[in-house]
A tleap script that builds the chain and sets N, CA, C and O, in Angstrom:
source leaprc.protein.ff14SB
mol = sequence {
  NMET GLN ARG PHE LEU ILE LEU ALA GLY VAL
  ALA LEU LEU LEU ALA GLY LEU GLY TRP PRO
  TRP LEU ALA LYS LEU PRO LEU GLY ARG LEU
  PRO GLY ASP LEU VAL ILE GLU ARG PRO HIE
  LEU LYS VAL CYS VAL PRO ILE THR THR MET
  LEU LEU VAL SER LEU VAL VAL THR ILE LEU
  LEU ARG LEU PHE ARG CLYS
}
set mol.1.N position { 38.174 -113.688 0.185 }
set mol.1.CA position { 38.952 -112.514 -0.152 }
set mol.1.C position { 40.266 -112.498 0.638 }
set mol.1.O position { 41.315 -112.143 0.099 }
set mol.2.N position { 40.201 -112.882 1.908 }
set mol.2.CA position { 41.412 -112.901 2.724 }
set mol.2.C position { 42.416 -113.919 2.195 }
set mol.2.O position { 43.621 -113.669 2.178 }
set mol.3.N position { 41.914 -115.048 1.772 }
set mol.3.CA position { 42.785 -116.098 1.250 }
set mol.3.C position { 43.502 -115.613 -0.012 }
set mol.3.O position { 44.694 -115.861 -0.194 }
set mol.4.N position { 42.766 -114.924 -0.874 }
set mol.4.CA position { 43.358 -114.388 -2.103 }
set mol.4.C position { 44.453 -113.375 -1.788 }
set mol.4.O position { 45.516 -113.397 -2.409 }
set mol.5.N position { 44.201 -112.487 -0.829 }
set mol.5.CA position { 45.191 -111.474 -0.470 }
set mol.5.C position { 46.451 -112.111 0.122 }
set mol.5.O position { 47.564 -111.662 -0.148 }
set mol.6.N position { 46.271 -113.150 0.923 }
set mol.6.CA position { 47.424 -113.844 1.503 }
set mol.6.C position { 48.229 -114.526 0.400 }
set mol.6.O position { 49.458 -114.448 0.399 }
set mol.7.N position { 47.554 -115.195 -0.539 }
set mol.7.CA position { 48.251 -115.852 -1.638 }
set mol.7.C position { 48.951 -114.839 -2.540 }
set mol.7.O position { 50.063 -115.085 -3.007 }
set mol.8.N position { 48.308 -113.710 -2.782 }
set mol.8.CA position { 48.934 -112.668 -3.603 }
set mol.8.C position { 50.169 -112.113 -2.899 }
set mol.8.O position { 51.182 -111.852 -3.547 }
set mol.9.N position { 50.099 -111.932 -1.589 }
set mol.9.CA position { 51.249 -111.454 -0.827 }
set mol.9.C position { 52.399 -112.438 -0.859 }
set mol.9.O position { 53.556 -112.044 -1.003 }
set mol.10.N position { 52.088 -113.713 -0.726 }
set mol.10.CA position { 53.130 -114.750 -0.778 }
set mol.10.C position { 53.758 -114.785 -2.175 }
set mol.10.O position { 54.973 -114.926 -2.308 }
set mol.11.N position { 52.929 -114.657 -3.213 }
set mol.11.CA position { 53.449 -114.655 -4.581 }
set mol.11.C position { 54.371 -113.460 -4.808 }
set mol.11.O position { 55.424 -113.602 -5.429 }
set mol.12.N position { 53.988 -112.296 -4.314 }
set mol.12.CA position { 54.840 -111.111 -4.446 }
set mol.12.C position { 56.138 -111.272 -3.658 }
set mol.12.O position { 57.201 -110.853 -4.116 }
set mol.13.N position { 56.053 -111.870 -2.491 }
set mol.13.CA position { 57.244 -112.109 -1.682 }
set mol.13.C position { 58.206 -113.050 -2.405 }
set mol.13.O position { 59.409 -112.792 -2.457 }
set mol.14.N position { 57.681 -114.129 -2.956 }
set mol.14.CA position { 58.518 -115.076 -3.692 }
set mol.14.C position { 59.118 -114.439 -4.939 }
set mol.14.O position { 60.279 -114.685 -5.267 }
set mol.15.N position { 58.330 -113.621 -5.637 }
set mol.15.CA position { 58.848 -112.924 -6.819 }
set mol.15.C position { 59.955 -111.951 -6.421 }
set mol.15.O position { 60.943 -111.812 -7.142 }
set mol.16.N position { 59.801 -111.284 -5.297 }
set mol.16.CA position { 60.825 -110.364 -4.824 }
set mol.16.C position { 62.105 -111.077 -4.436 }
set mol.16.O position { 63.202 -110.603 -4.733 }
set mol.17.N position { 61.969 -112.212 -3.774 }
set mol.17.CA position { 63.152 -112.982 -3.386 }
set mol.17.C position { 63.845 -113.606 -4.596 }
set mol.17.O position { 65.066 -113.759 -4.613 }
set mol.18.N position { 63.066 -113.957 -5.588 }
set mol.18.CA position { 63.638 -114.585 -6.777 }
set mol.18.C position { 63.977 -113.610 -7.882 }
set mol.18.O position { 64.277 -114.028 -9.000 }
set mol.19.N position { 63.938 -112.299 -7.592 }
set mol.19.CA position { 64.147 -111.305 -8.634 }
set mol.19.C position { 65.497 -111.439 -9.347 }
set mol.19.O position { 65.537 -111.257 -10.563 }
set mol.20.N position { 66.601 -111.745 -8.662 }
set mol.20.CA position { 67.870 -111.890 -9.402 }
set mol.20.C position { 67.791 -112.953 -10.501 }
set mol.20.O position { 68.416 -112.794 -11.550 }
set mol.21.N position { 67.054 -114.003 -10.287 }
set mol.21.CA position { 66.909 -115.050 -11.295 }
set mol.21.C position { 65.819 -114.691 -12.298 }
set mol.21.O position { 65.950 -114.996 -13.484 }
set mol.22.N position { 64.759 -114.057 -11.848 }
set mol.22.CA position { 63.685 -113.664 -12.767 }
set mol.22.C position { 64.140 -112.600 -13.756 }
set mol.22.O position { 63.651 -112.558 -14.886 }
set mol.23.N position { 65.066 -111.744 -13.349 }
set mol.23.CA position { 65.554 -110.681 -14.230 }
set mol.23.C position { 66.337 -111.248 -15.413 }
set mol.23.O position { 66.471 -110.581 -16.438 }
set mol.24.N position { 66.851 -112.461 -15.283 }
set mol.24.CA position { 67.618 -113.074 -16.361 }
set mol.24.C position { 66.715 -113.679 -17.444 }
set mol.24.O position { 67.190 -114.001 -18.532 }
set mol.25.N position { 65.415 -113.835 -17.154 }
set mol.25.CA position { 64.491 -114.360 -18.156 }
set mol.25.C position { 64.313 -113.330 -19.264 }
set mol.25.O position { 64.403 -112.129 -19.008 }
set mol.26.N position { 64.064 -113.779 -20.490 }
set mol.26.CA position { 63.962 -112.821 -21.595 }
set mol.26.C position { 62.610 -112.110 -21.688 }
set mol.26.O position { 62.269 -111.585 -22.747 }
set mol.27.N position { 61.839 -112.084 -20.604 }
set mol.27.CA position { 60.556 -111.396 -20.652 }
set mol.27.C position { 60.780 -109.907 -20.860 }
set mol.27.O position { 61.610 -109.300 -20.184 }
set mol.28.N position { 60.044 -109.320 -21.792 }
set mol.28.CA position { 60.221 -107.918 -22.123 }
set mol.28.C position { 61.189 -107.716 -23.271 }
set mol.28.O position { 61.332 -106.604 -23.779 }
set mol.29.N position { 61.855 -108.788 -23.684 }
set mol.29.CA position { 62.804 -108.702 -24.790 }
set mol.29.C position { 62.501 -109.788 -25.827 }
set mol.29.O position { 63.397 -110.219 -26.552 }
set mol.30.N position { 61.270 -110.219 -25.896 }
set mol.30.CA position { 60.880 -111.253 -26.844 }
set mol.30.C position { 60.612 -110.641 -28.212 }
set mol.30.O position { 60.347 -109.443 -28.308 }
set mol.31.N position { 60.679 -111.452 -29.284 }
set mol.31.CA position { 60.293 -110.928 -30.597 }
set mol.31.C position { 58.819 -110.513 -30.553 }
set mol.31.O position { 57.978 -111.266 -30.062 }
set mol.32.N position { 58.515 -109.360 -31.046 }
set mol.32.CA position { 57.152 -108.848 -30.996 }
set mol.32.C position { 56.964 -107.795 -29.922 }
set mol.32.O position { 55.935 -107.119 -29.898 }
set mol.33.N position { 57.939 -107.641 -29.030 }
set mol.33.CA position { 57.910 -106.573 -28.038 }
set mol.33.C position { 58.464 -105.310 -28.698 }
set mol.33.O position { 59.581 -105.314 -29.216 }
set mol.34.N position { 57.696 -104.254 -28.678 }
set mol.34.CA position { 58.096 -103.017 -29.347 }
set mol.34.C position { 58.893 -102.130 -28.407 }
set mol.34.O position { 58.518 -101.934 -27.251 }
set mol.35.N position { 59.994 -101.597 -28.914 }
set mol.35.CA position { 60.801 -100.637 -28.164 }
set mol.35.C position { 61.071 -99.461 -29.097 }
set mol.35.O position { 61.678 -99.627 -30.156 }
set mol.36.N position { 60.623 -98.283 -28.704 }
set mol.36.CA position { 60.845 -97.069 -29.481 }
set mol.36.C position { 61.830 -96.211 -28.697 }
set mol.36.O position { 61.539 -95.766 -27.587 }
set mol.37.N position { 62.995 -95.987 -29.288 }
set mol.37.CA position { 64.024 -95.190 -28.622 }
set mol.37.C position { 64.295 -93.933 -29.436 }
set mol.37.O position { 64.609 -93.998 -30.624 }
set mol.38.N position { 64.170 -92.809 -28.783 }
set mol.38.CA position { 64.484 -91.513 -29.371 }
set mol.38.C position { 65.240 -90.716 -28.322 }
set mol.38.O position { 65.260 -91.100 -27.153 }
set mol.39.N position { 65.853 -89.628 -28.713 }
set mol.39.CA position { 66.544 -88.823 -27.701 }
set mol.39.C position { 65.586 -88.389 -26.589 }
set mol.39.O position { 64.530 -87.819 -26.861 }
set mol.40.N position { 65.951 -88.654 -25.373 }
set mol.40.CA position { 65.184 -88.277 -24.179 }
set mol.40.C position { 63.856 -89.023 -24.059 }
set mol.40.O position { 62.981 -88.597 -23.304 }
set mol.41.N position { 63.687 -90.137 -24.794 }
set mol.41.CA position { 62.432 -90.883 -24.723 }
set mol.41.C position { 62.689 -92.350 -25.038 }
set mol.41.O position { 63.372 -92.682 -26.007 }
set mol.42.N position { 62.138 -93.211 -24.213 }
set mol.42.CA position { 62.190 -94.649 -24.480 }
set mol.42.C position { 60.827 -95.222 -24.107 }
set mol.42.O position { 60.395 -95.109 -22.960 }
set mol.43.N position { 60.151 -95.835 -25.074 }
set mol.43.CA position { 58.826 -96.409 -24.866 }
set mol.43.C position { 58.909 -97.907 -25.145 }
set mol.43.O position { 59.329 -98.325 -26.224 }
set mol.44.N position { 58.508 -98.704 -24.169 }
set mol.44.CA position { 58.499 -100.164 -24.315 }
set mol.44.C position { 57.054 -100.647 -24.283 }
set mol.44.O position { 56.300 -100.309 -23.370 }
set mol.45.N position { 56.671 -101.442 -25.286 }
set mol.45.CA position { 55.336 -102.035 -25.334 }
set mol.45.C position { 55.526 -103.543 -25.497 }
set mol.45.O position { 55.693 -104.029 -26.616 }
set mol.46.N position { 55.502 -104.287 -24.385 }
set mol.46.CA position { 55.788 -105.724 -24.435 }
set mol.46.C position { 54.564 -106.562 -24.832 }
set mol.46.O position { 53.989 -107.263 -23.999 }
set mol.47.N position { 54.180 -106.482 -26.090 }
set mol.47.CA position { 52.970 -107.169 -26.558 }
set mol.47.C position { 53.100 -108.680 -26.406 }
set mol.47.O position { 52.216 -109.319 -25.837 }
set mol.48.N position { 54.182 -109.256 -26.901 }
set mol.48.CA position { 54.372 -110.707 -26.836 }
set mol.48.C position { 54.480 -111.179 -25.388 }
set mol.48.O position { 53.926 -112.218 -25.027 }
set mol.49.N position { 55.186 -110.425 -24.570 }
set mol.49.CA position { 55.329 -110.789 -23.163 }
set mol.49.C position { 53.973 -110.769 -22.463 }
set mol.49.O position { 53.675 -111.663 -21.671 }
set mol.50.N position { 53.147 -109.756 -22.746 }
set mol.50.CA position { 51.817 -109.690 -22.127 }
set mol.50.C position { 50.956 -110.871 -22.540 }
set mol.50.O position { 50.232 -111.424 -21.712 }
set mol.51.N position { 51.020 -111.267 -23.812 }
set mol.51.CA position { 50.253 -112.424 -24.270 }
set mol.51.C position { 50.723 -113.709 -23.598 }
set mol.51.O position { 49.905 -114.540 -23.202 }
set mol.52.N position { 52.035 -113.874 -23.467 }
set mol.52.CA position { 52.585 -115.064 -22.834 }
set mol.52.C position { 52.212 -115.145 -21.359 }
set mol.52.O position { 51.811 -116.205 -20.879 }
set mol.53.N position { 52.339 -114.045 -20.643 }
set mol.53.CA position { 51.981 -114.019 -19.224 }
set mol.53.C position { 50.485 -114.273 -19.050 }
set mol.53.O position { 50.084 -115.001 -18.142 }
set mol.54.N position { 49.667 -113.685 -19.900 }
set mol.54.CA position { 48.222 -113.896 -19.832 }
set mol.54.C position { 47.869 -115.366 -20.060 }
set mol.54.O position { 47.006 -115.915 -19.374 }
set mol.55.N position { 48.526 -115.992 -21.010 }
set mol.55.CA position { 48.277 -117.404 -21.291 }
set mol.55.C position { 48.658 -118.277 -20.098 }
set mol.55.O position { 47.905 -119.176 -19.722 }
set mol.56.N position { 49.814 -118.022 -19.505 }
set mol.56.CA position { 50.262 -118.812 -18.352 }
set mol.56.C position { 49.326 -118.624 -17.163 }
set mol.56.O position { 48.965 -119.598 -16.503 }
set mol.57.N position { 48.931 -117.394 -16.884 }
set mol.57.CA position { 48.021 -117.129 -15.758 }
set mol.57.C position { 46.670 -117.781 -15.996 }
set mol.57.O position { 46.087 -118.338 -15.067 }
set mol.58.N position { 46.159 -117.723 -17.223 }
set mol.58.CA position { 44.878 -118.352 -17.543 }
set mol.58.C position { 44.944 -119.863 -17.331 }
set mol.58.O position { 44.029 -120.454 -16.758 }
set mol.59.N position { 46.016 -120.478 -17.789 }
set mol.59.CA position { 46.167 -121.931 -17.611 }
set mol.59.C position { 46.254 -122.283 -16.129 }
set mol.59.O position { 45.614 -123.235 -15.683 }
set mol.60.N position { 47.039 -121.524 -15.360 }
set mol.60.CA position { 47.158 -121.805 -13.928 }
set mol.60.C position { 45.823 -121.625 -13.202 }
set mol.60.O position { 45.475 -122.437 -12.345 }
set mol.61.N position { 45.081 -120.586 -13.528 }
set mol.61.CA position { 43.781 -120.377 -12.878 }
set mol.61.C position { 42.805 -121.485 -13.217 }
set mol.61.O position { 42.037 -121.916 -12.357 }
set mol.62.N position { 42.822 -121.949 -14.449 }
set mol.62.CA position { 41.915 -123.048 -14.832 }
set mol.62.C position { 42.296 -124.352 -14.132 }
set mol.62.O position { 41.424 -125.143 -13.771 }
set mol.63.N position { 43.597 -124.576 -13.940 }
set mol.63.CA position { 44.024 -125.787 -13.250 }
set mol.63.C position { 43.641 -125.752 -11.771 }
set mol.63.O position { 43.191 -126.758 -11.221 }
set mol.64.N position { 43.819 -124.603 -11.131 }
set mol.64.CA position { 43.525 -124.506 -9.708 }
set mol.64.C position { 42.041 -124.369 -9.403 }
set mol.64.O position { 41.618 -124.612 -8.273 }
set mol.65.N position { 41.246 -123.984 -10.397 }
set mol.65.CA position { 39.798 -123.862 -10.179 }
set mol.65.C position { 39.151 -125.226 -9.999 }
set mol.65.O position { 38.185 -125.365 -9.249 }
set mol.66.N position { 39.675 -126.223 -10.679 }
set mol.66.CA position { 39.071 -127.570 -10.622 }
set mol.66.C position { 39.588 -128.369 -9.478 }
set mol.66.O position { 39.181 -129.516 -9.293 }
savepdb mol mol.pdb
quit
């Protein structure tokens, strides 16, 4: 459990340091991501982005498990 928390902290630290470059990626603006804009309301449902991130995380976990 301690090892997982340390790795998660390092991953968050790296994501925070790399945020200027990560913000330029089209995640959240892919085809299939729903955006509903109305006066005084904006709802974003990143369906395609969630599927893509889930696929990448699943592949990485399977690679590191073996």
